[in-house]
C-alpha positions, 0 to 999 in steps of 0.5 A: 405256615401250611395255610400260608403256603396253600394261599401262596400256591393258590394265588400263583395258580390263579395268576397263571390262569387269569393271564392265560384267560386274558392274553389267549383268545377265548370262544368270542375271539375264535368265533370272530376269527372263524367269521373272518376266515369265512368272509375271506374264503367267500370273497376270495374262494377262487384264489385261496382255500383254508389250507393255503390261508393256514400256510400263508399265516404260518409263513407270515408269522414265522419271521416274527417268531424267530426275531422274538426267540432271542428275547424270549430265551433271555427273559426265560433264562434271567427271569423264570429260571431264577423264579423256579429256582427261588421256589425250591430255595424257600424250603431249604436252609440254603447255603452257597457253600456246603450242603443245604438243609431241607426245612420244609415250612420253617422259613414260612413259619418263622416269617409269620412270627418275625416282628421285623417283617411285619414292621417292614410291610407296614413301612412299605404301605406307608411308603406306597401311600406317600408315592401315590399321594405325591407322584400320581395326582401332581403330573395330571394337574401339571399336564392340565396346566400346561395345556392351558397356559397361553404362552411358553408351552414348549419352554415349560415342558423342557424345564419340567422334563430336564430333571428326567435326563439326570441319572437316578444316583445323581438325583439322590446325591443332589437331594442329599446335599439339599437335605443338609441337616443344618441351617445352611442346607437349601430346604432348611433355608426355604422351610425356616424362612416361611413364617407360621402364617404361610403354613396356615395358608398352605393348610387352608388352601388344601382344605379349600380345594378339597371342599370345592371339589367335593361340592361339585361332586355332591352337586352331581350326587356323586357321594363316594368320590366326594367323600374320598376327595374330602378325606384326601383333602383333610390329609393334606391339610393336616401335613402343614400342621406339623411345622405349625406345631413345632413353631407354636411350641416355642412361640405363642400361637398369636405370633404368625410371623414366627419360624421354625426354631431349629433346622429339620433333620430330614433323613435322620428324623422318622417323621420326615424320612420317608417323605424325604425319600419320595420327594426326589422321585416326584422331582425327577418323575413329574416331567415324563409323567406330565408329557404322557398325560399331555399327549392323552389330553390332545386326543380329547375331541373339542366337541366335549369342551364345547358341549360342556361350555354350552351346559355352563360347565366351569373349569373344575367341571370340565376336569371332573366330568370331561378330562377324568372320565376320558383319561380313566383307562390311562389313570387306572393303568398308571395308578396300579403301575405306580402302586406296584412300583412303590413296593419295589423302591428298596434301591432308592431307600437304600441310597437315601437312608439305608433303612434308618429312621424307620425307613426299612421297607419290605424289599430292603428287608429282604435284601439285607436278609439275603445278601448281608446276612446270607439267610437266602432261604428266609429271604426267598420265603419273604420275597414270595409272600411279598410277590403274592401280595401284589399279584392281584394288582398285577392281574388287574393292571393286565386285564385293563391293558388287554381291553385298552384300544390305542388309536392315533389322534389325526386332525380332520383338517 
């Protein structure tokens, strides 16, 4: 527990230090500012001197600072004060009524040997993997398809964006009706109508796409991306094999027209519950994510596409070697953001399954421990451990954001 506490303290100090280095100007920034001030003084030495320049800068930024003060005070009150308060609560057997008891490292020690906590962390990792797999890549592909569609671009954009106008609670209640665990449920009617040949074709299509992408990457001697794409393709190809196994359990393997023998209990079966929690996020979030990537695709110069056509590049090559490298900063930012958000999805899981069927993620475990069982001290210790596990990804996202330069897309015509 002492080693864990030292690691947490070191991660917090490192995070603060890195954020200061990222967002405060260093020696290079100070040199460029000094160089700029020298140029201004040389060109306008008859008008202003250094003292007047500093005074003018303070007067110029003072209204902005006053306007930002209420927002900064609100963030400090509702963000940082509970954070500092929670740092102290982790060392107490905290009680809302009555006197709290100082326990020092007991909350962290008990957390290290709590199997429910490690099980919740593993569930959060599985949930994050599903969220990244299902909600990160599809908006990119949809944006590329919407850019290439010859007609009806506005109509398709409106259709895909409409689910985003529905509130989150309505989306969850709507999908819970889709997940009706009977033959009359919408998803069960669609899934049970698909024969074994359909599931087999889905698996072969995913495998064929992965092999095609891997072949183009290997052609350009990109071994590591090719292996990653191949591994992802194998995972996608293995997904339809689950329904196939259920079909072949009651029907012979040669019967390719047989369907599922019984409806799927989407939210009650541990094999499908996590996937069922992620699917509404994909349905509601694909539209906004697609529009962001579509706007970024508009900023790619036509010269790159023309050069790719001259070199004989195919449609796949344009995606891999023109679109992906150009959108790399945006892809990295969104990837880290999606990863962090996937570990903070306890509200979605709470509304869908309430943690049943093996869906109790780490955030929901902390919520139950704090507000159901009123064990605020152990819950705060668990929250600090979870936050420090994600601090590295947050710093990486902030570093990328500090280096990205946003430019307006203007047509020369």
